[in-house]
TITISE-24790 format. One line per field, with one value per residue: residue number from 1; z, y, x of N, C-alpha, C in turn. Coordinates in steps of 0.1 Angstrom, whole numbers, plus 2048, in hexadecimal, padded with zeros to 3 digits. Last residue first. Example, Ala and Ser with C-alpha at 12.3 -4.5 7.8 and 13.67 -1.06 7.14 Angstrom:
<nodes>
seq c(2 / 1)
n.c3 c(847 / 84E)
n.c2 c(7EA / 7C7)
n.c1 c(880 / 884)
ca.c3 c(847 / 84E)
ca.c2 c(7F5 / 7D3)
ca.c1 c(889 / 87B)
c.c3 c(84F / 84E)
c.c2 c(800 / 7DF)
c.c1 c(881 / 884)
</nodes>
This chain:
<nodes>
seq c(166 / 165 / 164 / 163 / 162 / 161 / 160 / 159 / 158 / 157 / 156 / 155 / 154 / 153 / 152 / 151 / 150 / 149 / 148 / 147 / 146 / 145 / 144 / 143 / 142 / 141 / 140 / 139 / 138 / 137 / 136 / 135 / 134 / 133 / 132 / 131 / 130 / 129 / 128 / 127 / 126 / 125 / 124 / 123 / 122 / 121 / 120 / 119 / 118 / 117 / 116 / 115 / 114 / 113 / 112 / 111 / 110 / 109 / 108 / 107 / 106 / 105 / 104 / 103 / 102 / 101 / 100 / 99 / 98 / 97 / 96 / 95 / 94 / 93 / 92 / 91 / 90 / 89 / 88 / 87 / 86 / 85 / 84 / 83 / 82 / 81 / 80 / 79 / 78 / 77 / 76 / 75 / 74 / 73 / 72 / 71 / 70 / 69 / 68 / 67 / 66 / 65 / 64 / 63 / 62 / 61 / 60 / 59 / 58 / 57 / 56 / 55 / 54 / 53 / 52 / 51 / 50 / 49 / 48 / 47 / 46 / 45 / 44 / 43 / 42 / 41 / 40 / 39 / 38 / 37 / 36 / 35 / 34 / 33 / 32 / 31 / 30 / 29 / 28 / 27 / 26 / 25 / 24 / 23 / 22 / 21 / 20 / 19 / 18 / 17 / 16 / 15 / 14 / 13 / 12 / 11 / 10 / 9 / 8 / 7 / 6 / 5 / 4 / 3 / 2 / 1)
n.c3 c(4A8 / 4AE / 4BE / 4D7 / 4DE / 4DC / 4F6 / 505 / 505 / 50C / 525 / 531 / 52B / 53D / 556 / 555 / 54D / 569 / 57A / 570 / 577 / 592 / 593 / 58B / 59D / 5AD / 5AB / 5AB / 5C7 / 5D1 / 5C2 / 5CA / 5E0 / 5E8 / 5C9 / 5AA / 58D / 583 / 56A / 55D / 53F / 52B / 517 / 510 / 4F6 / 4EF / 4DD / 4CC / 4B7 / 49D / 498 / 4B0 / 4BC / 4B3 / 4C2 / 4C8 / 4DF / 4EA / 4FF / 50E / 529 / 53D / 559 / 56B / 56C / 552 / 559 / 56F / 55E / 54B / 53A / 524 / 514 / 4FA / 4E7 / 4CA / 4BE / 4A5 / 490 / 479 / 46C / 47B / 494 / 4A1 / 4BA / 4D1 / 4F1 / 502 / 51D / 53C / 55D / 579 / 58E / 5A3 / 5A3 / 5AA / 5A9 / 5C7 / 5CD / 5C1 / 5CB / 5E5 / 5DD / 5BD / 5AA / 59E / 57C / 563 / 553 / 533 / 517 / 4F6 / 4E0 / 4C2 / 4AC / 48E / 479 / 462 / 44A / 448 / 44C / 45B / 460 / 483 / 494 / 4B3 / 4C9 / 4D7 / 4F3 / 509 / 52F / 539 / 543 / 53D / 52F / 51C / 50D / 501 / 4EB / 4DC / 4D1 / 4C8 / 4B1 / 4A4 / 4AB / 4B3 / 4B8 / 4A2 / 494 / 4A8 / 4A6 / 486 / 48B / 49C / 49F / 4BC / 4E4 / 4F4 / 510 / 518 / 529 / 536 / 54C / 557 / 56F / 578)
n.c2 c(E54 / E50 / E3D / E42 / E56 / E41 / E37 / E4B / E56 / E38 / E37 / E4F / E48 / E2F / E45 / E51 / E39 / E35 / E49 / E4B / E2F / E35 / E4A / E41 / E27 / E3A / E49 / E35 / E2C / E40 / E3D / E28 / E1F / E25 / E16 / E17 / E1D / E2E / E3C / E4F / E5D / E6D / E77 / E7B / E87 / E89 / EA2 / EA8 / EB1 / EBB / ECB / ED5 / EC7 / EB0 / E97 / E7C / E6F / E5B / E5F / E4B / E38 / E23 / E16 / DFA / DF0 / DDF / DC8 / DB6 / DAA / DB8 / DDA / DEA / E08 / E1B / E3A / E45 / E51 / E65 / E6C / E72 / E56 / E48 / E3F / E26 / E1C / E04 / DEF / DD8 / DC7 / DBE / DB5 / DB5 / D9E / D94 / D95 / DA2 / DBD / DC5 / DBA / DCB / DE3 / DE4 / DD6 / DE0 / DC3 / DBC / DBE / DB7 / DB9 / DB0 / DB6 / DB2 / DC8 / DD4 / DEE / DFB / E17 / E2D / E34 / E33 / E18 / E08 / DE5 / DD5 / DB9 / DA9 / DA3 / DA0 / DA0 / DA3 / DAC / DC1 / DCA / DE3 / DD7 / DC4 / DDC / DEA / DD0 / DD6 / DF2 / DF0 / DDC / DE7 / E08 / E1D / E2E / E32 / E43 / E57 / E62 / E6D / E81 / E90 / E8F / E8D / E86 / E8F / E9A / E95 / E97 / E8C / E8E / E7A / E7F / E66)
n.c1 c(D69 / D56 / D51 / D58 / D40 / D2B / D34 / D2D / D16 / D09 / D0F / D01 / CE6 / CE6 / CE5 / CCB / CBF / CBD / CB5 / C9D / C8F / C94 / C7B / C69 / C69 / C5F / C49 / C36 / C36 / C24 / C10 / C03 / BF9 / BE0 / BD4 / BE6 / BF1 / C04 / C14 / C2E / C38 / C55 / C72 / C8F / CAA / CCA / CD5 / CF1 / D14 / D1C / D09 / CF6 / CDD / CC5 / CB4 / CA1 / C8D / C70 / C53 / C3D / C32 / C20 / C09 / BF8 / BE3 / BE6 / BF8 / BFE / C17 / C2B / C22 / C2C / C30 / C3C / C4C / C55 / C71 / C88 / C92 / C84 / C88 / C82 / C6A / C5B / C47 / C49 / C46 / C4C / C41 / C55 / C60 / C74 / C73 / C66 / C42 / C2E / C25 / C26 / C40 / C51 / C49 / C54 / C71 / C7D / C87 / CAA / CB4 / CB0 / C8C / C88 / C71 / C6A / C5A / C51 / C4B / C46 / C56 / C4B / C3F / C23 / C1C / C37 / C48 / C49 / C53 / C56 / C69 / C8A / C8C / CA9 / CB5 / CD0 / CE5 / CEF / D01 / CEC / CE5 / CF6 / D00 / CE9 / CE7 / D02 / CF9 / CE6 / CDC / CD2 / CE9 / CF4 / CE0 / CD6 / CF4 / CF1 / CE0 / CE7 / D0E / D21 / D17 / CFF / CEA / CC7 / CAB / C91 / C73 / C52 / C3D / C26)
ca.c3 c(4A9 / 4A4 / 4B1 / 4D2 / 4D9 / 4D2 / 4E8 / 505 / 502 / 4FB / 51C / 531 / 525 / 52B / 550 / 554 / 542 / 561 / 57D / 56D / 569 / 58B / 597 / 582 / 593 / 5B3 / 5B3 / 5A2 / 5BD / 5D5 / 5C1 / 5BC / 5DF / 5EB / 5D8 / 5B9 / 593 / 58B / 573 / 566 / 547 / 52B / 51D / 514 / 500 / 4F2 / 4E9 / 4CE / 4C2 / 4A4 / 48C / 4A5 / 4C1 / 4AE / 4BE / 4C4 / 4D6 / 4EC / 4F4 / 50F / 51B / 53C / 54A / 56C / 572 / 55F / 551 / 575 / 566 / 54A / 546 / 528 / 520 / 504 / 4F1 / 4D0 / 4C2 / 4B0 / 49C / 481 / 465 / 479 / 489 / 4A0 / 4AF / 4C9 / 4DF / 500 / 50F / 534 / 54F / 56A / 589 / 5A6 / 5A4 / 5B2 / 59D / 5BA / 5D1 / 5BC / 5BA / 5E0 / 5E8 / 5CB / 5A8 / 5A7 / 58B / 56D / 55B / 541 / 51F / 501 / 4E4 / 4CB / 4B1 / 49E / 47D / 473 / 44D / 44C / 442 / 45D / 45C / 476 / 48E / 4A6 / 4C2 / 4CB / 4E8 / 505 / 522 / 536 / 54E / 545 / 538 / 527 / 51A / 507 / 4F8 / 4E5 / 4DC / 4CC / 4BB / 4A8 / 4A5 / 4AE / 4BF / 4AA / 48C / 4A2 / 4AF / 48D / 482 / 49C / 498 / 4B1 / 4D8 / 4EA / 504 / 51E / 522 / 535 / 541 / 556 / 563 / 57F)
ca.c2 c(E5A / E5F / E3B / E3B / E5A / E46 / E2C / E42 / E59 / E42 / E2E / E51 / E51 / E2F / E36 / E55 / E46 / E2A / E40 / E58 / E31 / E25 / E4A / E4B / E25 / E31 / E4C / E3C / E20 / E3D / E4A / E2C / E25 / E2B / E20 / E0A / E25 / E22 / E3F / E45 / E60 / E65 / E7F / E6D / E8A / E7E / EA2 / EA7 / EB0 / EB4 / EC5 / ED9 / ED4 / EB8 / EA5 / E7F / E76 / E5D / E5E / E5B / E40 / E2C / E1A / E04 / DF8 / DEB / DDA / DC7 / DAC / DA9 / DCE / DE2 / DFE / E17 / E2A / E42 / E43 / E62 / E6E / E82 / E65 / E48 / E4B / E2C / E25 / E0D / DF4 / DE5 / DCA / DC0 / DAD / DBD / DA8 / D9C / D8F / D94 / DB6 / DC6 / DB6 / DC0 / DE2 / DE1 / DCF / DE5 / DD2 / DB8 / DC0 / DB0 / DC1 / DAE / DB9 / DAB / DC0 / DCC / DE7 / DF8 / E09 / E2C / E32 / E3E / E1F / E0C / DF2 / DDA / DC9 / DAB / D9B / DA8 / D96 / DA9 / DA4 / DBF / DC0 / DE5 / DE2 / DC0 / DD0 / DF1 / DDA / DC8 / DE7 / DF8 / DDC / DD6 / DF8 / E10 / E2B / E2C / E33 / E53 / E5E / E62 / E71 / E8B / E94 / E8B / E89 / E86 / E9E / E91 / E9C / E8B / E95 / E7D / E80 / E6E)
ca.c1 c(D7D / D56 / D50 / D60 / D4D / D29 / D31 / D3F / D22 / D03 / D13 / D10 / CEB / CE8 / CEE / CDC / CC1 / CC1 / CC4 / CA4 / C91 / C9A / C8E / C70 / C67 / C68 / C55 / C3A / C38 / C35 / C1A / C07 / C06 / BE8 / BD3 / BE0 / BE0 / C07 / C0B / C2E / C2F / C48 / C62 / C89 / CA0 / CBF / CCE / CE1 / D05 / D20 / D10 / CFA / CE2 / CCE / CB3 / CB1 / C8F / C7F / C5E / C42 / C2F / C2A / C08 / C09 / BE5 / BD7 / BF9 / BF5 / C0E / C24 / C28 / C24 / C3D / C30 / C4A / C48 / C68 / C79 / C9C / C7F / C8B / C8F / C6D / C68 / C47 / C4F / C43 / C50 / C42 / C47 / C5B / C66 / C76 / C71 / C4D / C2E / C27 / C1C / C30 / C50 / C4A / C48 / C66 / C7A / C80 / C9D / CB4 / CB5 / C9C / C87 / C7C / C62 / C6A / C4D / C56 / C42 / C53 / C4C / C4D / C26 / C19 / C29 / C46 / C46 / C5A / C53 / C59 / C7D / C89 / C9C / CAE / CBE / CDD / CE0 / D06 / CFC / CDB / CF2 / D0B / CED / CDC / CFD / D04 / CE1 / CE2 / CC8 / CDE / CFB / CE0 / CCF / CF0 / CFD / CE0 / CDB / D05 / D1B / D21 / D02 / CEF / CD7 / CB7 / C9D / C78 / C66 / C3C / C2E)
c.c3 c(49C / 4A3 / 4A5 / 4C0 / 4D4 / 4CC / 4DC / 4F8 / 4FD / 4FC / 510 / 527 / 525 / 529 / 541 / 552 / 548 / 554 / 570 / 570 / 567 / 57C / 58E / 587 / 589 / 5AA / 5AF / 5A0 / 5AC / 5CA / 5C8 / 5B8 / 5D2 / 5EE / 5E2 / 5C0 / 59C / 595 / 577 / 569 / 551 / 53D / 51E / 519 / 504 / 4FB / 4E9 / 4DB / 4C4 / 4B7 / 494 / 49E / 4B4 / 4B7 / 4BE / 4BC / 4D2 / 4DD / 4F7 / 4FF / 51C / 530 / 54B / 55E / 575 / 567 / 551 / 56B / 56D / 550 / 545 / 532 / 526 / 50D / 4FC / 4D9 / 4CE / 4B2 / 4A7 / 48C / 46D / 477 / 485 / 496 / 4AC / 4BF / 4E1 / 4F4 / 508 / 528 / 546 / 563 / 57C / 59C / 5A6 / 5A8 / 5A1 / 5AE / 5C5 / 5C2 / 5B7 / 5D2 / 5E2 / 5CF / 5BC / 5A6 / 590 / 57C / 563 / 548 / 52D / 509 / 4F2 / 4D1 / 4C0 / 4A1 / 48C / 472 / 456 / 451 / 43D / 452 / 45B / 470 / 486 / 49E / 4B9 / 4C4 / 4E0 / 4F5 / 51D / 52C / 546 / 54C / 53E / 535 / 51F / 516 / 500 / 4EF / 4E3 / 4D7 / 4C6 / 4B5 / 4AC / 4AB / 4C0 / 4B9 / 497 / 49A / 4AE / 49D / 481 / 495 / 49A / 4AC / 4C7 / 4E5 / 4FF / 50F / 525 / 52F / 540 / 548 / 567 / 56E)
c.c2 c(E52 / E61 / E42 / E3C / E4F / E51 / E39 / E3C / E55 / E49 / E31 / E45 / E52 / E3B / E34 / E50 / E4B / E30 / E3B / E55 / E43 / E2D / E3F / E4A / E33 / E2D / E46 / E40 / E2D / E31 / E47 / E36 / E23 / E2C / E1D / E16 / E16 / E23 / E30 / E48 / E51 / E67 / E6F / E74 / E7B / E81 / E92 / EA1 / EAE / EAD / EB4 / ECD / EDA / EC7 / EAD / E8D / E7A / E62 / E62 / E58 / E4A / E29 / E21 / E07 / DFF / DF3 / DE5 / DD4 / DB9 / DA4 / DBE / DD7 / DF7 / E0A / E28 / E3A / E48 / E55 / E67 / E79 / E74 / E4F / E4F / E30 / E2D / E15 / DFF / DE9 / DD6 / DC3 / DB4 / DBA / DA5 / DA7 / D99 / D8E / DA5 / DBF / DB8 / DB6 / DD5 / DE3 / DD0 / DDD / DD4 / DC7 / DC5 / DB0 / DB7 / DB2 / DB7 / DAD / DBF / DC5 / DDF / DEF / E0B / E1C / E34 / E3D / E2C / E13 / DFB / DE2 / DCC / DB9 / D9D / D9A / D9B / DA3 / DAA / DB7 / DBD / DD7 / DE2 / DC7 / DC9 / DE7 / DDA / DCD / DDD / DEE / DE3 / DD7 / DF2 / E04 / E1C / E24 / E30 / E40 / E54 / E5D / E6C / E7A / E8D / E8D / E89 / E8C / E95 / E98 / E9C / E90 / E92 / E88 / E80 / E70)
c.c1 c(D80 / D68 / D51 / D5F / D58 / D39 / D34 / D3C / D2D / D0E / D14 / D12 / CFD / CED / CF6 / CEB / CCA / CC3 / CC4 / CB3 / C9C / C9B / C9A / C7F / C6D / C6C / C62 / C42 / C3D / C3A / C24 / C0D / C0E / BF9 / BDA / BE4 / BDD / BFC / C0B / C1F / C2D / C43 / C59 / C7D / C94 / CB2 / CC4 / CE4 / CFE / D21 / D19 / CFE / CED / CD3 / CC0 / CAF / C9B / C84 / C69 / C4A / C30 / C29 / C15 / C09 / BF4 / BDA / BEB / BF6 / C09 / C13 / C20 / C27 / C2F / C38 / C40 / C45 / C5D / C6F / C8F / C89 / C89 / C92 / C7D / C66 / C51 / C4C / C46 / C4F / C46 / C4E / C4D / C69 / C6D / C74 / C56 / C36 / C28 / C1B / C26 / C45 / C45 / C46 / C58 / C6B / C7F / C98 / CA8 / CB4 / CA1 / C93 / C79 / C70 / C62 / C55 / C52 / C46 / C50 / C4D / C50 / C3A / C1E / C28 / C39 / C41 / C54 / C57 / C52 / C6F / C83 / C98 / CA3 / CBE / CD0 / CDC / CF5 / CFF / CE4 / CEC / D06 / CF8 / CE0 / CF3 / D01 / CEF / CE5 / CD0 / CD4 / CEE / CEB / CD4 / CE2 / CF7 / CE8 / CDD / CF2 / D0E / D1B / D0A / CFB / CDF / CC6 / CA3 / C88 / C67 / C4F / C33)
</nodes>
């Protein structure tokens, strides 16, 4: 299932990128979303990007169908990111701790300028669940949950950036 979300944010693209990748913002955002994260590694790449691996645990319980499939009430996964600080772009991939052969999720996160005082946060991705009969239903549930989560984090990001602009 394809995801495409765009959220307008205050501030220049460079300002938003710097703030949204600051340790202070990441910590505050994780607390707001009740998400636990542990940085596993960060490696500079020859092309000037960074490759980051983070273990993530979502604090909210999964829908019953997804929990039964995963064998756990909570989703835990490794988030792999190729971060391009020069072009304000991240290529991401989610690797679930369980059934990673059946669940694939990958995409991009980028900040694009609108003008000197506004920018767009654009999230694109694909979620594919290869489980006969119920895979499509699980994909729709995951996509709906991600959309809700991205809407909430967009609002948090807007408020965060607005405070930093003052």
